[in-house]
N, C-alpha and C positions, 0 to 999 in steps of 0.2 A: 504493500500500500504506500509506504513512504517513497519507494522508488517511483511509483506512478506519479505522486504529487510533485516530487522533485523534477521529474521529466516535463511537467507542465509549467514550471516556473519561467523558463525562457520565453515561452509563448505568451504567458501573462505579462511579462515585462515588455515584450514587443507591443502587445495590445495597449498597455498603459501608455507607452511612449507615443504611439499613434494618436491616442485620445488626447493626450496633453498637447501634442503638436496641433491637432485639429482645433482644440479649444483656444489655443494661443492665436491661431489664424483668425478665428471668429471674433476674438477679443480685439485684435488689431483692426479688423474691418469695422467693427462696431464703433471703436474710438474714432476712426477716420470719418465715418458717416456722421457721427455726432459733431465732430469739429467742423466738418463741411456745412452741416445744417446750422450750427451756431454762427458761423461766418456769414452765411447767406442771410440769416435773420438780422445780424448786426448791420450788414451792408444795406438791406432794405430799409431798416430803421433810419440809418443815416440819410439815405436817399430821399425817403418820404419826408423826413424832417427838414431837409433842404427845400423841398417843394413848399412845405408849410411856411417856412421862414420867408420865402419869396413872396407868397401871398400876403403875409403879415406886413412885409415892407411896403408892398403896393397899397395895402389898406391904410397904413400909417401916412402914406404920402398924399392921401386924398383929403381935401377939405370939402365936405359935402355942402357947405354953405355958399360955395362959389363955383361957377362954371369954369372948368379947365379948358384951355385951348388945346389943340393937338400937340403943339410944340411943348407946352408946359407939362402935359402929362408924359410925353415921350421922354423929356429930359429927366423926369423924376424916376423913370424905370429903365435907365440905360443898361443896368446890370442884367436885365432879363434876356437880352439878345433876341427879342421877339420882333416879328415883322407885322405891322398893323395896316389896316385900311386907312388910306389918306383922308377919306371922307368922315371917319368916325374917330373920336378919341379912343385911346387904347383901353382905358377903363371907363365904362359907361354907367356904373352905378354900384350899389352895395346891396347885398342880400343878408338879412338877419333872421334867424329862427331861434328864438329864446329857449324853447323847449329842449333843443338838442345842442345848445351852445354853439350855433353856427353863425359865423360872421366873416364874409369874404367879399372881395371885389368881384364885379362881373366884368369879364373882358368882352370886347366888342364883337369878336368873331371866334369861330372854332377851328382849331388845327391840332395836329398831334403835339406840337411843341407847346401851344398855349394851354392845352388841357393838362400839361404837366406843371403849370404855374398856378392856375386857379380855376374858378368856374367860368364857363363861356356861353355867350349867346349863340345858339345853333339855329335859330329861326325867329321870325317875328320882329316886332317894333323895338324901339329904344325903351328903357325902363319907364313904366307908368304911363305909357301911351296906349291908345286904343289898339287892341289886337291880342294875339297870343304870344307873349314873350316866353320863348323856350330856352331853358338854361340847362346845359349839360355839364356833368362833372364826374370825375373818376370816383369809384368806391375804393378808398385806400384802407379799408377795414378800420382798425383803431387809429390810423394815422390821419384820419379826418377827410376833408372835402365832403363828399356826399355819403360817407360811410354809415351815417346814423339815420338816413331818411326812413328806413323801415320802422323806426321807433315812433314816427308821427302817426296821427290819427285824424279822422274826419273832424272838421271844425277847429283844428289847430291853426295858429296864425303865422303868416309869413310877412315880413316887412321888407319893402323894397324902397331904397333911396335912389333917386335920380341925381345927376351931378349938380343940379341947380338947388339941391337941398330939399326937394319935394319928397315927402314920405307918403306912401299909400300902403295900407294893410290889406292883406288878402287872406281869405278863409279857405282852408282845404275842403274840397267838395268831392274829390275822387282819388283813389289810390288803387292801382292795378299793375299787372305785369304783361309784357308783350314779348314776342320773339324779336330778335335784333332787326329783322327785315321789315317789321311793321312800323311805318313812319306816320301813322294816322294821328299820333299825338301832336305833330307839328302843324296840323291844319290851322289855317288862319281864318276860316269861315266862322267867326264868332260874333258877327254883327258889331254893335257899338260897345261891346263889353271889353273890360280889361282883365286879361287872364294871365296867370303865370303857370307854366308847366315845367316841372323839374324832372330831369332824366338821368338815371345812373344805372350801373350794372348790378345784377344779383350775381355775386361771385360763386354761388353754390350751384344754381341751375342754368346759368348762362343767359338768362332772360334780362329784360330791361324793366326796372322799376319806374313807374310813372306816377308823379304826384301833381294833381291839378288843383289850382286855387283861383278863386274869383275875388274881385275887389269887394271890400266891405263898404257898403254905401250908407 
């Protein structure tokens, strides 16, 4: 019996060494994946905070009690490296939603670069004019922009400032989701009404979250 057990020891040692080697490899792979994931998380956090800081700088540069000329606004945001429409000021207004602590400048037009800076008008009139002002913004999860739109409810209030200091409050009347190809929310057939439509991504299902608000009269 002892001889049989002794004969098995070499095999057991070999098996144990293989297991130890296997576990070491798995450990190294796990550590590498963890370091990579943490690095990616830190990189995204720094990147998103840079975007947030640019939006805050733009917001701080705006005096909503006076109308900025194109030149004045452009000079105040030279660091953004953005290209704007010559007919519109770069920043056309401010949107505030107290319930979700949202406070951002509204940029005059939409492009890939501008959407990385702040919220953008993607269709419709200038702020607080007749029509359907459509505002698009990235859902940066906890790093803000439109990440908390899903926390809003019907009858919540949205405040829009135009650059001449005019404030109009809007009440949310609809919230729904659409597929990315559905652009019906941009429709301008709203009569003499003043409408604000907010558009962002649902990062879970890939659809678009739409929030529609009407002027409180």
